C-alpha positions as CSV (number, residue, x, y, z in Angstrom):
1,M,-15.8,37.6,21.4
2,L,-12.8,36.8,22.6
3,S,-13.0,33.9,24.5
4,L,-15.6,32.8,21.4
5,A,-12.7,32.6,19.1
6,G,-11.0,30.4,22.2
7,L,-14.4,28.4,22.5
8,V,-13.9,27.8,18.6
9,L,-10.2,26.7,18.2
10,G,-11.3,24.7,21.7
11,R,-13.0,21.9,19.4
12,I,-9.3,20.6,17.7
13,Y,-7.5,20.0,21.3
14,A,-7.9,16.5,23.3
15,D,-8.9,18.9,26.2
16,D,-10.5,22.0,28.0
17,L,-7.8,23.8,29.3
18,L,-6.7,25.9,25.9
19,V,-10.4,27.0,26.3
20,Q,-9.4,27.9,29.7
21,L,-5.8,29.9,29.1
22,V,-8.0,32.1,26.0
23,A,-10.3,32.9,28.5
24,G,-7.8,33.8,30.5
25,A,-6.0,36.0,28.6
26,A,-9.1,38.0,26.7
27,A,-10.1,38.6,30.6
28,G,-6.7,40.3,31.5
29,S,-6.2,41.6,28.3
30,V,-9.4,44.0,28.4
31,G,-9.3,44.7,32.1
32,A,-5.5,45.8,31.3
33,G,-6.6,48.3,28.9
34,L,-10.0,48.8,31.2
35,L,-7.9,50.2,33.9
36,T,-5.0,51.6,32.0
37,R,-7.6,54.4,30.2
38,R,-7.5,57.4,32.1
39,L,-3.8,57.1,31.5
40,P,-1.8,58.5,29.0
41,S,-2.1,56.3,25.7
42,W,1.4,55.5,25.4
43,S,1.1,53.9,28.3
44,A,-1.4,51.1,28.2
45,A,0.9,49.2,25.4
46,P,4.0,49.0,28.1
47,V,1.8,48.1,31.0
48,S,-0.6,45.0,28.5
49,A,3.0,43.9,27.5
50,V,4.5,43.6,31.0
51,L,0.7,41.7,32.4
52,L,1.5,39.6,29.1
53,A,5.1,38.3,29.4
54,G,3.6,37.6,33.5
55,Y,0.2,36.0,32.3
56,T,1.9,33.6,29.0
57,A,4.5,32.2,31.4
58,L,1.7,31.2,34.1
59,A,-0.6,29.6,31.0
60,L,3.2,27.5,29.4
61,K,3.8,26.8,33.4
62,V,0.4,25.3,33.3
63,A,0.1,24.1,30.6
64,A,3.7,21.7,31.0
65,G,2.4,20.6,34.5
66,H,-0.5,19.1,32.9
67,A,1.3,17.3,30.5
68,G,4.0,16.2,32.7
69,L,7.0,17.7,31.2
70,A,10.3,17.8,32.8
71,T,12.1,20.2,30.9
72,P,13.6,23.4,32.5
73,F,11.7,26.5,32.3
74,P,13.4,28.6,30.2
75,A,15.1,26.4,27.4
76,M,10.8,25.2,27.7
77,V,9.6,28.5,27.2
78,R,12.5,29.4,24.1
79,E,11.0,26.0,22.5
80,A,7.6,26.8,22.6
81,L,8.2,30.2,21.3
82,V,10.1,29.2,18.6
83,N,8.8,26.4,17.5
84,G,4.3,27.3,18.6
85,I,3.8,28.2,15.0
86,P,4.9,25.0,13.1
87,R,4.2,22.9,16.0
88,L,0.5,24.1,16.1
89,L,-0.1,23.7,12.8
90,T,1.5,20.0,12.1
91,A,0.2,18.4,15.5
92,L,-1.3,15.5,15.2
93,I,-5.6,16.3,16.5
94,P,-6.6,16.3,18.9
95,V,-3.5,18.6,20.2
96,E,-2.3,18.4,23.2
97,S,-2.5,21.0,26.1
98,T,1.3,21.9,26.0
99,P,3.1,24.8,26.3
100,D,4.1,25.1,22.1
101,T,-0.1,24.2,21.3
102,V,-1.7,27.1,23.8
103,V,1.5,30.1,23.0
104,V,0.6,31.2,20.1
105,P,-3.3,31.4,21.1
106,V,-2.7,33.3,24.0
107,I,-0.7,36.1,23.0
108,A,-2.6,36.2,19.8
109,T,-6.3,36.4,22.0
110,W,-4.2,39.3,24.3
111,L,-2.8,41.4,21.7
112,A,-6.6,41.4,20.0
113,G,-7.9,42.1,23.0
114,L,-5.5,45.3,23.8
115,A,-6.1,46.5,20.7
116,A,-10.1,46.5,20.9
117,V,-10.3,48.5,23.9
118,E,-7.6,50.8,23.1
119,V,-9.6,51.9,19.5
120,G,-13.7,50.5,20.8
121,V,-13.2,52.1,24.4
122,R,-10.5,55.1,24.5
123,A,-11.0,56.2,20.9
124,R,-14.8,55.4,20.8
125,R,-14.6,53.6,17.5
126,V,-16.8,50.4,18.6
127,L,-16.9,49.4,14.9
128,L,-13.1,49.0,14.1
129,G,-12.7,47.9,17.3
130,S,-14.4,44.9,16.6
131,L,-11.9,44.8,14.0
132,T,-9.1,42.7,16.0
133,P,-11.6,39.9,17.4
134,V,-13.3,39.0,14.3
135,L,-10.2,38.6,13.0
136,L,-8.8,36.3,15.8
137,Y,-12.5,34.8,15.2
138,A,-11.5,33.9,11.4
139,G,-8.1,32.8,12.8
140,A,-9.3,30.3,14.7
141,L,-11.8,29.0,12.3
142,Y,-9.1,28.9,10.0
143,V,-6.7,26.8,11.9
144,V,-9.4,24.2,13.1
145,G,-10.5,24.3,9.5
146,P,-12.1,20.9,8.1
147,N,-11.5,19.1,11.2
148,A,-14.1,19.6,13.3
149,G,-18.1,20.4,12.3
150,A,-19.6,24.2,11.3
151,A,-19.6,26.3,14.3
152,V,-22.6,27.6,13.8
153,G,-23.4,28.5,17.7
154,P,-20.9,30.4,18.6
155,T,-21.0,32.3,15.0
156,L,-24.4,32.9,16.0
157,G,-23.0,34.2,19.1
158,F,-19.8,36.2,17.8
159,A,-22.6,38.0,15.7
160,A,-25.1,38.5,18.1
161,L,-21.9,40.2,20.2
162,V,-20.9,42.8,17.9
163,V,-24.1,43.7,16.8
164,V,-24.6,44.6,21.2
165,A,-20.9,46.5,20.9
166,L,-22.5,47.8,17.9
167,V,-26.6,49.3,19.1
168,T,-25.0,50.3,23.0
169,P,-23.6,53.8,23.5
170,P,-20.7,54.5,25.5
171,V,-21.5,55.7,29.0
172,A,-21.5,59.9,28.4
173,S,-21.8,62.8,30.9
174,S,-23.6,64.8,28.1
175,G,-26.8,63.9,27.2
176,K,-25.8,65.5,23.8
177,I,-22.9,63.0,23.6
178,R,-25.1,60.6,24.2
179,T,-27.5,61.8,21.3
180,Q,-24.3,61.4,18.8
181,A,-23.1,58.0,20.3
182,L,-26.9,56.8,19.5
183,G,-26.6,57.8,15.6
184,S,-23.4,56.7,15.6
185,A,-24.8,53.1,16.7
186,A,-27.7,53.4,14.7
187,A,-25.0,54.3,11.4
188,G,-23.2,51.4,12.4
189,L,-26.1,49.3,12.4
190,V,-27.5,50.1,9.2
191,V,-24.0,49.2,7.3
192,V,-24.0,45.6,9.6
193,L,-27.2,45.0,7.7
194,G,-26.3,46.4,4.4
195,L,-23.5,43.7,4.6
196,G,-25.4,41.0,5.8
197,A,-27.5,41.3,3.1
198,V,-24.8,41.8,0.8
199,V,-22.2,39.1,2.0
200,G,-24.8,37.1,4.0
201,P,-25.4,34.9,0.2
202,W,-21.8,34.1,0.3
203,I,-21.5,33.6,3.7
204,S,-24.2,30.8,3.9
205,G,-22.7,29.2,0.2
206,Q,-19.6,28.4,2.8
207,V,-21.7,27.1,5.8
208,S,-21.9,24.3,3.3
209,A,-18.4,24.3,1.8
210,A,-15.2,22.3,2.8
211,P,-12.7,24.6,4.5
212,V,-9.1,24.1,3.6
213,D,-6.6,23.1,6.0
214,P,-3.8,25.1,6.2
215,R,-2.4,21.6,8.0
216,Q,-1.3,20.9,3.7
217,Y,0.7,23.7,3.5
218,V,2.9,22.9,6.6
219,E,5.7,19.7,6.0
220,P,5.3,18.1,9.1
221,P,8.3,16.0,11.0
222,Q,9.6,12.7,9.0
223,V,12.0,10.1,9.2
224,D,15.7,10.8,7.8
225,S,17.5,8.4,5.5
226,L,18.3,6.0,8.1
227,D,14.9,5.3,9.3
228,E,13.7,5.9,5.3
229,S,14.2,2.1,5.0
230,P,15.2,0.0,8.2
231,L,14.4,-3.4,6.7
232,N,18.3,-2.1,5.0
233,R,19.6,-2.0,9.1
234,I,18.2,-6.0,9.6
235,S,22.2,-7.9,8.3
236,G,23.7,-5.0,10.5
237,W,22.0,-5.7,13.0
238,M,22.6,-9.3,12.8
239,L,26.0,-8.8,12.2
240,T,26.4,-7.6,15.5
241,P,23.8,-9.9,17.0
242,K,25.1,-8.8,21.2
243,Q,24.7,-5.1,20.6
244,Q,22.2,-4.0,22.8
245,L,19.7,-1.4,21.4
246,F,17.1,-1.1,24.0
247,A,15.9,-2.6,27.5
248,Y,11.9,-3.9,27.7
249,Q,10.4,-4.1,30.8
250,P,6.5,-4.7,31.0
251,A,4.4,-2.7,33.3
252,T,2.5,-6.0,34.7
253,P,5.7,-9.3,34.3
254,P,3.5,-12.0,32.3
255,T,2.8,-15.9,34.4
256,G,3.4,-18.7,32.7
257,K,6.1,-20.4,30.9
258,P,8.8,-17.4,29.2
259,G,8.4,-15.8,25.8
260,T,8.8,-13.2,23.4
261,V,6.8,-10.9,22.2
262,K,6.8,-8.7,19.2
263,V,8.0,-4.9,19.8
264,R,7.4,-2.8,16.3
265,L,9.9,-0.2,15.0
266,A,8.4,0.4,11.4
267,V,5.5,-0.3,8.8
268,L,6.8,-0.3,4.8
269,S,4.1,0.3,2.8
270,D,5.9,1.6,-0.5
271,Y,7.9,-1.2,-2.7
272,D,9.5,0.4,-6.2
273,G,11.2,-2.6,-6.7
274,V,14.7,-0.8,-5.1
275,T,13.4,-0.5,-1.6
276,W,10.5,-1.5,0.9
277,K,10.0,2.7,2.5
278,V,7.7,4.0,5.2
279,G,6.2,6.7,3.3
280,G,4.0,8.2,6.6
281,T,3.0,11.3,7.4
282,Y,3.9,12.0,11.1
283,R,2.5,14.6,13.2
284,N,3.2,15.9,16.3
285,A,1.2,13.8,19.2
286,G,0.5,15.1,22.9
287,R,0.2,12.3,25.5
288,V,-3.1,10.3,24.0
289,L,-3.1,9.4,20.7
290,P,-6.1,9.1,17.7
291,E,-7.7,5.5,19.1
292,Q,-7.7,3.3,16.1
293,P,-11.3,1.9,14.1
294,G,-11.8,-1.6,15.7
295,L,-12.3,-4.7,14.1
296,P,-15.6,-6.5,14.5
297,G,-14.8,-9.3,16.9
298,A,-12.1,-8.7,17.9
299,D,-10.5,-8.7,21.8
300,T,-8.7,-5.8,23.1
301,T,-6.0,-6.3,25.5
302,E,-4.3,-3.2,27.0
303,V,-0.7,-3.4,27.8
304,R,1.2,-1.2,29.2
305,Q,5.4,-1.4,28.5
306,Q,8.5,1.0,29.6
307,I,11.2,1.3,27.4
308,T,15.1,2.3,28.0
309,V,17.3,3.2,24.7
310,S,20.3,2.2,24.5
311,G,22.7,1.7,21.3
312,L,19.3,2.2,19.2
313,T,19.8,5.6,16.5
314,G,17.6,7.1,14.5
315,R,14.2,8.7,15.0
316,L,11.8,5.5,15.5
317,L,10.7,4.8,18.4
318,P,9.6,0.6,19.1
319,A,6.4,0.2,20.8
320,I,4.4,-3.1,20.8
321,A,1.6,-2.0,18.3
322,T,-1.0,-0.1,18.4
323,P,0.1,2.4,20.5
324,A,-2.5,4.4,22.3
325,E,-0.8,7.0,25.1
326,V,2.7,7.7,25.5
327,S,4.4,9.8,28.5
328,G,8.2,10.9,28.7
329,A,9.3,11.8,25.3
330,R,7.9,14.2,22.6
331,V,6.5,12.2,19.6
332,A,5.0,12.6,16.3
333,Y,2.5,9.5,15.2
334,D,1.6,8.1,12.1
335,A,-2.0,7.2,12.1
336,V,-2.3,4.7,9.1
337,T,0.5,2.4,10.6
338,G,0.4,3.3,14.3
339,T,4.4,3.6,14.1
340,L,5.4,6.3,16.1
341,I,9.0,9.0,15.6
342,R,10.8,11.9,17.9
343,P,11.3,14.3,16.1
344,E,14.7,14.9,18.2
345,G,15.6,12.0,17.5
346,L,16.7,9.2,20.2
347,T,19.6,9.8,22.2
348,K,20.6,7.3,25.4
349,G,19.2,7.1,28.4
350,L,15.8,8.2,27.1
351,A,13.1,6.0,28.7
352,Y,9.0,6.5,27.7
353,T,6.5,4.4,28.9
354,V,4.3,3.5,25.8
355,T,0.7,2.0,26.3
356,S,-0.8,0.3,24.1
357,R,-3.8,-1.3,22.7
358,V,-4.3,-5.3,21.0
359,Q,-6.9,-6.1,19.0
360,S,-6.4,-10.3,18.7
361,P,-9.2,-10.7,16.1
362,D,-10.8,-14.3,15.4
363,L,-8.3,-16.1,13.1
364,N,-10.8,-18.8,12.6
365,M,-12.5,-16.9,10.0
366,L,-9.0,-16.1,8.2
367,P,-10.2,-19.4,5.7
368,T,-13.0,-17.8,4.7
369,A,-11.6,-14.0,4.6
370,G,-11.4,-12.4,1.0
371,A,-8.5,-9.7,0.5
372,P,-9.8,-6.2,0.1
373,D,-9.3,-4.4,-3.9
374,G,-9.6,-1.1,-5.1
375,D,-8.1,2.7,-4.8
376,A,-8.3,1.8,-1.0
377,V,-5.4,-0.5,-1.5
378,V,-4.0,0.2,-4.4
379,R,-0.5,1.3,-1.8
380,Y,-0.3,-2.1,-1.0
381,L,-0.9,-3.8,-4.3
382,K,1.3,-1.5,-5.9
383,V,5.1,-2.8,-7.1
384,G,7.9,-0.7,-9.0
385,T,8.3,-1.8,-13.1
386,G,10.5,-4.7,-14.2
387,V,9.5,-7.1,-11.8
388,P,11.4,-10.6,-13.2
389,D,10.0,-13.3,-15.0
390,T,11.2,-15.9,-13.0
391,I,9.5,-13.9,-10.1
392,Q,5.6,-13.4,-11.7
393,K,6.2,-17.2,-12.9
394,L,6.9,-18.1,-9.6
395,A,3.8,-16.3,-8.1
396,D,1.3,-17.7,-10.5
397,H,3.0,-20.6,-9.7
398,L,1.8,-20.0,-6.0
399,A,-1.2,-18.7,-7.2
400,D,-2.2,-21.9,-9.4
401,G,-5.3,-23.8,-7.5
402,N,-5.4,-20.9,-4.6
403,G,-8.4,-19.3,-5.3
404,A,-9.2,-18.1,-1.7
405,A,-6.5,-15.4,-0.2
406,Y,-5.9,-16.9,2.9
407,D,-4.9,-19.8,0.7
408,R,-2.9,-18.1,-1.6
409,A,-1.1,-16.5,1.7
410,V,-0.6,-20.1,3.0
411,A,1.2,-21.2,-0.1
412,I,3.5,-18.2,-0.4
413,Q,4.3,-19.2,3.3
414,E,5.2,-22.7,3.3
415,F,7.0,-21.9,0.5
416,L,9.3,-19.8,2.2
417,A,9.7,-22.0,4.5
418,Q,10.2,-25.1,2.8
419,H,12.8,-24.1,0.4
420,Y,14.9,-21.5,1.8
421,R,17.6,-21.4,4.9
422,E,18.5,-17.6,7.3
423,T,22.0,-16.7,7.3
424,P,22.5,-14.0,10.1
425,D,25.4,-12.8,7.6
426,A,23.9,-12.5,4.0
427,P,24.0,-9.8,2.5
428,T,21.7,-6.8,2.7
429,G,19.8,-5.8,-0.6
430,H,15.7,-5.9,-1.0
431,A,15.6,-5.1,-5.2
432,Y,14.5,-7.3,-7.5
433,P,18.0,-8.7,-8.8
434,N,18.6,-9.3,-4.9
435,L,15.1,-11.4,-4.4
436,A,15.6,-13.1,-7.8
437,Y,18.7,-14.3,-6.8
438,F,18.1,-15.1,-3.1
439,L,14.7,-17.2,-4.8
440,F,16.5,-18.9,-7.8
441,G,20.5,-19.0,-7.0
442,P,22.8,-21.7,-6.7
443,R,23.4,-22.5,-3.6
444,G,26.7,-22.7,-2.4
445,Q,27.3,-19.4,-4.1
446,G,24.6,-16.9,-2.1
447,G,21.7,-18.0,-3.8
448,Q,18.3,-19.4,-1.8
449,E,19.7,-18.2,1.7
450,G,19.8,-14.5,3.4
451,T,18.2,-13.3,6.8
452,S,14.0,-12.5,7.1
453,E,14.9,-8.4,5.5
454,Q,14.7,-11.2,1.8
455,F,12.4,-13.5,3.5
456,A,10.4,-10.8,4.5
457,A,10.2,-8.6,1.0
458,S,9.9,-12.0,-1.2
459,F,7.1,-13.1,0.3
460,A,5.3,-9.5,0.0
461,L,6.5,-9.3,-2.9
462,L,4.8,-12.6,-4.1
463,A,1.9,-11.7,-2.3
464,R,0.9,-8.6,-4.3
465,L,1.6,-10.5,-7.7
466,T,-1.2,-12.6,-6.3
467,R,-3.6,-9.8,-5.1
468,L,-3.2,-9.7,-1.9
469,P,-2.3,-6.3,0.0
470,S,0.7,-6.6,1.9
471,R,2.7,-4.7,3.7
472,V,7.0,-5.4,6.1
473,V,7.3,-4.6,9.3
474,V,10.5,-4.1,11.3
475,G,11.1,-5.1,15.0
476,F,12.5,-6.9,17.9
477,T,11.6,-10.4,19.8
478,A,11.6,-9.5,23.1
479,P,11.7,-11.5,25.9
480,A,8.1,-11.1,27.5
481,A,9.0,-11.3,31.0
482,G,11.6,-8.0,29.9
483,G,15.6,-7.3,29.5
484,Q,17.6,-6.1,26.8
485,V,16.9,-6.5,23.5
486,T,19.9,-6.6,21.0
487,G,20.5,-6.8,17.5
488,G,20.3,-10.5,17.0
489,N,16.5,-9.6,17.7
490,A,16.3,-7.8,15.4
491,V,13.7,-9.1,12.3
492,A,11.1,-8.6,10.1
493,W,7.3,-10.0,8.8
494,P,5.6,-9.9,6.2
495,E,1.5,-8.4,6.9
496,V,-1.3,-9.3,5.3
497,L,-4.6,-7.4,4.9
498,F,-7.6,-9.6,5.4
499,D,-11.7,-8.3,5.6
500,G,-12.9,-7.3,8.6
501,L,-10.0,-9.1,10.7
502,G,-7.5,-6.3,9.5
503,W,-3.8,-6.6,9.4
504,V,-3.0,-10.1,10.4
505,A,0.8,-11.6,10.5
506,F,2.8,-14.4,8.6
507,D,6.2,-16.1,9.4
508,P,7.9,-17.6,5.9
509,M,10.8,-17.6,7.6
510,P,12.9,-21.7,7.6
511,A,11.0,-24.9,9.3
512,T,13.7,-27.2,8.7
513,D,17.8,-26.6,9.1
514,D,17.9,-28.7,5.5
515,P,15.4,-27.3,3.6
516,T,14.8,-28.6,-0.1
517,P,15.5,-27.0,-3.7
518,V,13.8,-25.3,-4.9
519,E,14.5,-26.9,-8.2
520,Q,13.0,-30.1,-7.0
521,D,9.8,-28.6,-6.5
522,F,9.5,-25.2,-8.9
523,I,11.3,-24.1,-12.3
524,P,10.5,-21.2,-13.4
525,K,8.9,-21.6,-16.5
526,P,9.6,-19.8,-19.4
527,S,7.9,-16.3,-20.6
528,T,5.5,-18.4,-22.7
529,P,4.3,-21.7,-22.8
530,P,6.5,-24.5,-25.1
531,T,4.9,-25.3,-28.3
532,T,3.7,-28.6,-29.2
533,P,7.0,-29.3,-31.1
534,P,7.3,-29.4,-35.1
535,E,7.6,-32.8,-36.8
536,T,10.3,-33.5,-39.4
537,T,9.7,-35.3,-41.6
538,A,11.2,-38.5,-42.0
539,P,13.4,-38.4,-44.9
540,P,12.9,-40.1,-47.9
541,E,14.6,-43.0,-48.4
542,T,17.1,-44.2,-51.3
543,A,15.1,-46.0,-53.5
544,A,17.2,-49.1,-54.3
545,P,18.6,-49.1,-58.2
546,S,15.8,-50.9,-60.3
547,L,18.0,-54.1,-62.7
548,S,16.5,-52.5,-65.9
549,A,18.2,-49.3,-64.9
550,V,21.6,-51.0,-63.8
551,A,21.9,-53.0,-67.3
552,A,20.9,-50.5,-69.2
553,P,23.0,-49.7,-71.9
554,V,25.4,-46.4,-71.9
555,A,24.0,-44.5,-74.7
556,A,26.2,-43.8,-77.4
557,G,27.9,-40.9,-77.5
558,G,27.9,-39.7,-74.2
559,G,23.6,-38.5,-74.2
560,T,22.9,-38.3,-70.4
561,P,21.2,-41.9,-69.3
562,A,17.5,-41.7,-69.7
563,G,17.7,-43.2,-65.4
564,V,19.8,-40.7,-64.8
565,V,17.1,-38.1,-66.3
566,A,14.5,-39.9,-64.3
567,G,16.4,-40.1,-60.7
568,G,17.3,-36.7,-61.0
569,V,13.4,-35.2,-62.2
570,S,12.3,-37.3,-58.6
571,G,14.8,-36.1,-56.5
572,S,14.0,-32.8,-57.7
573,L,10.4,-32.9,-56.4
574,L,11.4,-34.1,-52.9
575,V,13.3,-31.7,-52.5
576,L,10.0,-29.1,-53.5
577,L,7.8,-31.5,-51.4
578,G,10.0,-31.3,-48.4
579,L,10.7,-27.8,-49.3
580,A,6.9,-27.2,-48.7
581,A,6.5,-29.6,-45.8
582,L,9.1,-27.1,-43.9
583,T,7.3,-24.2,-45.2
584,V,3.7,-25.2,-43.8
585,V,4.9,-26.3,-40.6
586,Q,7.1,-22.5,-39.5
587,L,3.6,-21.0,-41.3
588,R,2.2,-22.5,-38.8
589,R,4.2,-22.2,-35.8
590,G,4.1,-18.3,-36.5
591,L,0.2,-18.6,-36.9
592,R,0.2,-20.4,-33.7
593,R,2.7,-18.1,-31.8
594,R,0.7,-15.0,-32.7
595,R,-2.6,-16.8,-31.4
596,L,-0.8,-17.1,-28.3
597,Y,1.6,-15.3,-27.6
598,D,0.5,-11.5,-29.4
599,G,-1.8,-8.9,-28.1
600,S,-4.6,-8.6,-25.0
601,P,-5.6,-11.5,-23.2
602,D,-8.7,-11.5,-25.0
603,D,-7.5,-12.1,-28.3
604,R,-4.9,-14.5,-26.8
605,I,-7.5,-17.0,-25.3
606,T,-10.0,-16.3,-28.9
607,G,-6.0,-17.5,-30.7
608,A,-6.6,-20.6,-28.2
609,W,-10.0,-21.6,-29.5
610,R,-9.1,-21.7,-32.8
611,E,-6.2,-23.8,-32.5
612,F,-8.6,-26.2,-30.6
613,T,-11.7,-26.2,-33.2
614,D,-7.9,-26.5,-35.7
615,A,-6.9,-29.6,-34.0
616,L,-11.0,-31.3,-33.9
617,R,-10.7,-30.2,-38.2
618,L,-7.1,-32.1,-38.3
619,S,-8.0,-35.2,-36.2
620,G,-11.7,-35.6,-38.7
621,Q,-14.1,-34.0,-36.5
622,P,-16.2,-31.8,-37.7
623,V,-16.5,-28.4,-35.4
624,P,-20.9,-27.6,-35.0
625,D,-21.6,-23.6,-35.1
626,H,-24.2,-24.4,-33.0
627,L,-23.2,-25.3,-29.9
628,S,-21.9,-23.3,-26.7
629,A,-18.5,-23.0,-25.6
630,T,-19.6,-25.9,-22.8
631,E,-21.9,-28.1,-24.8
632,M,-18.3,-27.8,-27.6
633,S,-16.1,-29.2,-24.3
634,A,-18.5,-32.2,-23.7
635,Y,-18.7,-32.9,-27.5
636,A,-14.7,-32.6,-28.0
637,A,-14.3,-35.1,-24.7
638,V,-15.5,-37.9,-26.7
639,T,-13.6,-40.1,-28.3
640,P,-13.7,-40.6,-32.2
641,P,-15.0,-43.5,-34.4
642,A,-12.0,-45.5,-35.0
643,R,-11.8,-45.5,-38.8
644,G,-10.4,-45.2,-42.1
645,G,-6.5,-45.8,-40.1
646,L,-8.0,-42.4,-37.7
647,L,-6.7,-43.7,-34.8
648,R,-4.2,-47.0,-34.0
649,K,-5.1,-49.4,-32.1
650,A,-4.6,-49.4,-28.7
651,A,-2.6,-52.1,-26.9
652,P,-3.3,-53.5,-23.7
653,E,0.4,-52.3,-22.6
654,D,0.0,-48.7,-24.2
655,P,-3.8,-47.5,-23.9
656,L,-4.4,-44.6,-25.3
657,P,-4.0,-41.6,-23.6
658,P,-7.2,-39.7,-22.0
659,L,-7.8,-36.1,-23.1
660,P,-6.8,-33.3,-20.7
661,A,-10.2,-31.5,-19.0
662,L,-10.9,-28.0,-21.5
663,D,-12.1,-26.3,-18.5
664,E,-10.1,-23.4,-18.3
665,L,-10.3,-22.6,-21.8
666,V,-13.9,-23.0,-21.2
667,S,-13.8,-20.4,-18.4
668,A,-11.8,-17.8,-20.4
669,L,-13.7,-18.2,-23.4
670,N,-16.9,-17.3,-21.6
671,T,-15.1,-14.3,-19.9
672,V,-14.7,-13.2,-23.3
673,G,-18.1,-13.3,-24.8
674,F,-19.7,-12.0,-21.7
675,A,-17.3,-9.6,-19.9
676,P,-14.7,-8.2,-22.7
677,G,-11.9,-7.2,-21.1
678,A,-12.3,-8.4,-18.3
679,A,-9.8,-11.5,-18.5
680,D,-6.1,-11.6,-17.9
681,S,-3.0,-12.6,-18.8
682,G,-2.4,-15.9,-16.4
683,Q,-6.4,-16.9,-17.9
684,A,-4.6,-16.3,-21.2
685,D,-1.7,-18.5,-20.4
686,R,-4.0,-21.1,-18.9
687,A,-6.3,-21.3,-22.1
688,G,-3.4,-22.0,-24.2
689,A,-2.1,-24.4,-22.1
690,Q,-4.3,-26.4,-22.3
691,A,-5.6,-25.9,-25.7
692,L,-2.4,-26.9,-26.5
693,S,-2.5,-30.1,-24.6
694,Y,-5.0,-30.9,-25.5
695,A,-3.9,-30.8,-29.4
696,A,-1.2,-32.7,-28.4
697,T,-2.7,-35.6,-26.9
698,L,-5.7,-35.3,-29.9
699,R,-2.2,-36.1,-32.5
700,E,-0.8,-39.0,-29.8
701,R,-3.8,-41.3,-30.1
702,R,-3.6,-41.2,-34.4
703,S,-1.6,-43.6,-36.1
704,W,2.3,-42.8,-37.2
705,W,1.0,-41.5,-41.0
706,R,-1.6,-39.4,-39.9
707,K,0.6,-38.1,-37.2
708,L,3.0,-37.1,-40.0
709,W,-0.2,-35.2,-42.2
710,W,-1.2,-34.0,-39.5
711,S,1.9,-31.9,-39.2
712,V,2.4,-30.4,-42.6
713,H,-1.7,-29.7,-43.2
714,P,-1.6,-26.6,-44.7
715,G,-5.8,-26.2,-43.8
716,P,-5.6,-24.4,-40.0
717,L,-3.4,-21.7,-42.7
718,R,-6.9,-20.8,-44.3
719,W,-9.6,-22.2,-41.9
720,H,-10.3,-19.1,-39.8
721,R,-9.4,-16.5,-42.5
């Protein structure tokens, strides 16, 4: 029964060493109990404890040799005894058989065997003697949790052994004692069968239930504040470019032209608008790390490298992505990002060897690859609240016309590479204000220049704003043939997730030493699209006084002349008309603002459509109710006939402006009609811009007096009531 507990626990271990050690502890404890059963009961525990100490030391020595550890034996024993339980519960599955992951099962098995022999053999209480093996077996199942399949076979075998122990009478010299033993065994069997009938349904129900994982209650090793956001360290490393951080040496130096390889230090997956953070869960791991899922059609290359730490500090361990085996250092591993830490921290002279498996997908598939969406990539699309409007407008500008995921990523990369300058002494910072100043700040005053920190952070932020799952990687460029890696080799780069291709790295660093100023190619748009400027009515010309008014005699007695009265009345009417015209202009501006910029995207798109139909009515064209949105756009593309001064006459040197397209407006209106709630703000912005552009062009085609009447026409205020 004790050995079966070890067999069940061994399912989450990487090898069979634990099963063998537990079986040895079971045999040793039971054998020691049987050998001392003729001795006084008080002597059994001390003898078994001495044997336990010897066997535990042997087991730890075997496990240390199996794991290739060179730690001094006393320190290794002390470390295993102090940290055995937390290491067992935080170790990455599959667990490697090391001294600190085998010591607890070995000691627990020995103690359970000692108690079982003393109660079941010496005191002949078989049912009570089976209690400690049952507890050990239940503990093994609990530690395994949901990390292995249901142990149906071992559990049935365990139950069968309990029944056999209960029904087998002990060796007795007296027939009377044998009869009593058989009666007790039969009574015990009846009890077991009764318990099976009572708790059997509950146990069968637990077989299909997902067990609790005790690892959720234990805090695994984490990075310290220095490594939580190593992106902040880029500027410090760039200021000391000759500082030696570590030595990189490949197992087989490459042939051909010299080059560099990227050694990864950390993967930053979370951004809150202030800091890019690691956000990984590191669990203690052995030499063999969990295998990463393969990409379809990707070539896998095995790269072995040796790294010797000199000036690098913190806990993060540099390695080429993605590590598969590590020797020479105790590590903790984050399976999501494939990065390593050393829980004890880095020390000068630390040397370790990493075997990485590098997957090379077919990048020719990038132009047609999509970007994943949904709950699985929410963390890679999330940004903090309060995104600056200028950055959002820049993202919209770069996404405009780039529907494919790869096209959007390339547009962001080329924009950063062509408009910004790399400066090694730029200050650190990648919060919203820092990135806004980097992207739009004035040149010569620290704007539009930075280190790879700002380039990578800006790319990843813009990518997320255009619905591309992205993250930032911090690492180093190391000589491919081996050599020292210094602070000047530190670099950050962004990665984008594509369907079927995994994470793909991009390089937004400057392509030229003389980048184009941002102002020449992009001026951030205002928070709302510009409205059609209101038309100011021409001030009424002062009428020249008539001859009769000049020659009219002044009435006797000082009365007000009739001409003065007539002029005052005319002036008052003109003032009233002007005020009415200005009131209509202001009301229409407010109506346009509410239609295009207030409410949900669906409301704004509906308002844009009303602006478009109002423009048709103002131009003198009827608005048929029976036409669909697509048919209406075709109808509106036809120039109305020139009648009654409706159109101005076009001279050859001043042709009529062409009517703009209405495809975005039509597409947005169809979205509102057939998929309510699916439209977004960008779609509403583009629909409003097309409606305004069409109205402005249509107005430009009017004669001068029609333009004036267009601006003060009160019709739009009542047409849609």
